[in-house]
N, C-alpha and C positions, 0 to 999 in steps of 0.2 A: 446459662450453660454455653450458649453460642458466643457471648461476649468473652467468656473465660477462655474459650478455644482460640478466639482471635487474638486476645492479649498474649496468650502463650506463644502463638505463632510469631507475633511481632517481636517478642523478647528473644526468640531463638534465631531470628534473622541475623546474618552478618551485619556488623555496624554500618558498613558502606551501603547497605540496601535499605536501611530503615527509613531514610527520608524519601527515596523514590516510592517505596511501598505506601507510605502515608499519603503522598501526593496522589498516587493512583486511587487510593480509597476515597479521598476527598473529591476527586474529579468524577469518580463513579457515582457518588451520592449526588453531586451537583448536577450531573447530566441527567440522572433519573428524575430528580425533583423538577428541573426545568422542563423536561419532556412532559411531565404530568401537568404542570402549570400552563404551558403553552399549547399542549396538544401536538407538539412537533418533536419527533424522536430523532431528528438529525443533529442533536447537540454534539455527539461524538464526532460526526463528520466535520464539524467546524473546528474542532481542536486537533483533528488527525494531522493537519498540516504542520503543526509545530511541537506537539508533545514528544515524539521520538527525539527531536533535537534537544528538548529540555533535559530529558533523561540522559542523552549522550553527553551533553555539556556538563551535567553534574558529575558524571564519572570521569570524563577527560580532565576536568578542572578541580579534582579533589584537593590538590595543594592550595588552591586559591580560596576556598570557602573558609569562613570563620569556624572556630571550634564549637560555638553555640549559635543557635538561630537568633538573628538580630530582631526579626519580626515574625509573627505567625506565618508558618509555611516557608519562611526564607531558608534557602539551602545552607547546610552546614556540614562539616566533616568531623564526626565524633573522634575523640582522642584515642579510642581503642581501635581505630582503623590501623591496619598494619603500617608501621612507620615508612616503609619504602613507598607505598602508594600515597601516603599522606604528605610526603615531603618532595617527591620527585614527579615531574610531568613525564608522561609516556609519549614519545613522538608518534607511535602508532595510534594511540588513542586520539591525539590531536589531529592526525591526518583523517581519521574516521569522522571526527567532529566536523572538519572542513567539508568533507564529502556530504555528510548529512545536512549541512547548512545549504549546500547547493541544491540538494533534493528538496529541502523545505521551501526555498525561494521558487523553484519551478512549480511545485504543487500549489503553493499559496497563490501564485500568479494565476494559474489555471482555475483555481477555485474562485478567486476574486472576479475574473472576467466572466465566469459563468453565473455569477450572482449568488453563489452558495453560501457566502458569508452573511447574507441577508437573514436575519433571525426568523423571518416568516417563511423562508424557503425550506422545503423538505425533499429529500431524495424520493423520486417518484416510485421507487421500488417498495418503500414502506407503505405507501397508499395502496399499492397492489396487494401487498401482504395482508393489510387490514381487511380487504375484501375476501380473501381466501380462507381466513381462519377466524374462529370465534373471538369476540372482543376480549374475554377473560384470558384466552390463551395468548393473544397479542401482547397483553400486559406482562404475562410471564416471560415472553420473548424479550420484551423491552427491558425488564430489570435484570434478566440473566445474561442475554447475549448482547443486545444493543448497548446497554449501559456498562455492565460489569465485564464481560468477556472481551469486548473490544478495547476497553481501557487496559486490561491486563496485557493484551497483545501489544499495545503501544508501549508499555513498560518493557516487554520482552525485546522490543526492537533496540533498546539501549543496552541490553545485556552483553552483546559482543564487545562493546567498548569497555564494559566492566571487566571482562576477561583480559582485554588488552592492557588495562591499567595495572593489573596484578602480575602480568608477565614481566613488566618493567624492562623492556628492551632499551639498550643504550643508544641504538640508532635504527633506522628503518632497514628492513631486509629486502631482498630482491622481490619476494612475494608481495610485499607492500606496494612497491612501485607498479608491478604488473596488475594487481587488483585495483589500484587507484585508477590506472589508465582504462581498464575495463569498465569501471564504475562511471567514469566521465563519458565514455562512448555510449554506455547504456542510457544515461540521463539525456544525452543528446538525441538518441533515437526516441526516447519516451516523449521528449519535448516536441519532436517532429510529429509523432503520432497525435499528440494533443492538439497541435496546431492544424493538422489536416482535418481532424474531427470538428474542431471549432469553426474552421473555414466552411466546411460542408454544412454544418448545422445552422450557421448564420445565414448562408445563402439559401438554404432550404426554407427557413422560417421567415426571412425578410425579403428575399429576392435580391439582396445586396451583399457583396463580399465585405469582410471586415475592413475597416479603414486602414489598418496596418496588417499587411500580409507577411508572415514570416517566411524565410526560405523553405522551399519544398512544400509549402502549404497550399498555394494556389494551383490547383490541378485542372483548371479550366472545366469546371463542372458543367455537365450537359443536362438536357431535359430528361434523358434516361436516368441519370443519377438522382434527380429530384423525384421522379415517378417511383423509383425503386424504394425510396424512403430511408435507406441507410447507406453508409459509405462503404465502397468496395474497391477503392483505388488507393494508390500510394502504398504505404506500409500495410494498409488494411486489405490489400489484395493478396498479401502473404500470410497474414494472421488475422483471425476474426477479432482479436483483442490485443493488438501490439502494445498498447499502453499498460494493460494488465501484465503482459509478459515481461515488459521492462521493469515494472514495479517489483514483481517477484524476484527478478534477476538481480536488481539492485540490492535487495536485502539479503539475498543469498551471498552476494559478493561481500557485503559488510560482515555477515556471519563467518565467512571464510578467513577474514584477516587474522584473528588469533589462532584459528585452527591450522592454517598453513604456515604459520610463522616458525622460525627455528626454535623458539621457546616452547612450542606445543610438545606434549600435552599439559605442561605446567600452567594451567589456566587461571585458577583463582581459588579462594578458600573453599568454594563449593566442590572442588575436584575430589574431595574425600567422600562425597555423597555416593550412594549406591546407583544413582541414575547418571553418573558421569558419562558413560558412553554416548548417550543421546542428548544430554543437557546442553552441550555447546551448539547443537544443531537445532534446538528448540525454536529459536526465533524464526528461522527460515521455514521450518516444517509447519509451524502453526500458521504463519502468514500464507503460505502456499495452500494449505488446507482451506483457509478462509476464502481466498480468491477463487479456488476451484468451485467451492460450493456456491459462492456468490455469483460466479459466472454461469453456472447451471441455471440458477434462478433468473438471472438477467436474460439469458437466451430463451427461456420459456416465455417471457414477456414479449420479446421481439418476435418469436415464432407465432404468438397469438395475434400480433399485429400484421405480420407479413407472412402468412402461412406458406405460400408458394415460393416467394423470393428468398426468404431467410432459410427455408429448408434446402434450397439449391445452394445457398451460400455455405451452409454447414457441410454439404457433400463435397464442395469444391475447395474450400479453404480450411486449413487446420485451425483448431481453437486457439492454440498458443504457438506451437513450434513451427516456424516458417518453412524449414526444409521438408516438412511432411506435405506441404501444399502441392508440390510437383508430383508426389506419390499419389495423392488423391486424384489429381488430374490424369495420371497414367491409368489408374484403375477405372476411372470413368471412360477413358478412351477404349480400354479393353471391353467395356460393357456397351460401347457404342452410344454413350449418353453425354459425352463431353461437350459436343457442340450445343446441344439443347441446354445443358446446365450453364455453360459459359454465356449463352444468350441471356439467361435470366440474371446472372450475376454481374456481367460486364457489358452486355449488349445494349443496342439502341432501341430495340422493339420490345421494351418491357411494359407490360400492362400497368396502368396507373393504380397505385396502392396508397390509400390514405392512412395517415397515422403519424405518430412521432417515433423517432428512432430511440434506441436504448439510451 
């Protein structure tokens, strides 16, 4: 019965979505099987850096692919794809592909230098989750969320380019140039946040700064910074998770390309669906929901390691939005607690707290 439902679902898919959905299904199964064999559930984490680019490239390059698959799982463009999308490249889709490739290089580099491409390495949060829930329930989470839902999210991140392809613009619009500039600024800020965190963590665990310090990364870490256990300087003085903020912002920007274009709302064959009003926003909404819930869990771990210091950090610095941080400071000032909290978050006389940062 289940197989029949799946088969019917695949047959009803628009032709241009059939290959991406098949790849998503195969990667889901592969990630789950590998997680069971190795006992390591970070398999999706390792493909996260490039799968959105693969889906984006497939859509942006529809005229390039052969009509039939040359090898198992090799991309192809079915003959029943709309002729305009099958024959013409979309400049908007190609621009989105270029931005996504820049995103991929940044994330892959950061993942590589942290050693997370090592097949034996696993995100520390999964180990914590194992301790907090029964073994059987962790396996349910593994197959449903870690393997399946995360792979679906990776596919969704390519959907804005799918929309752009079927809009078939003849040239880039003003909105495309503005969004592209914002995306590059966002990636620059995210790279800076990554570098500041990496510089701090390297110095914290080895006592030596990285051999190559990127601009704005060497913040002259002090003994107080090390005792505190987590970074609160640079971009991290304005947002508790500037990297997460920029990651969400990047995909919001990518989602907006087809929505803000002159061709909107003529998005794609799916525009006849009853869920049209929210469907174009799905990639950004789903990713932001994932990051918000993941951040709540991450902060619960940090709070358990640094109860006093991290609680003060939460009171002083906004979770994501930087312009809220001065407001939190003003509220603390009204309560007469700002000096005390600032000492814990930024000061020199911070009691030594042992542990690892998030």
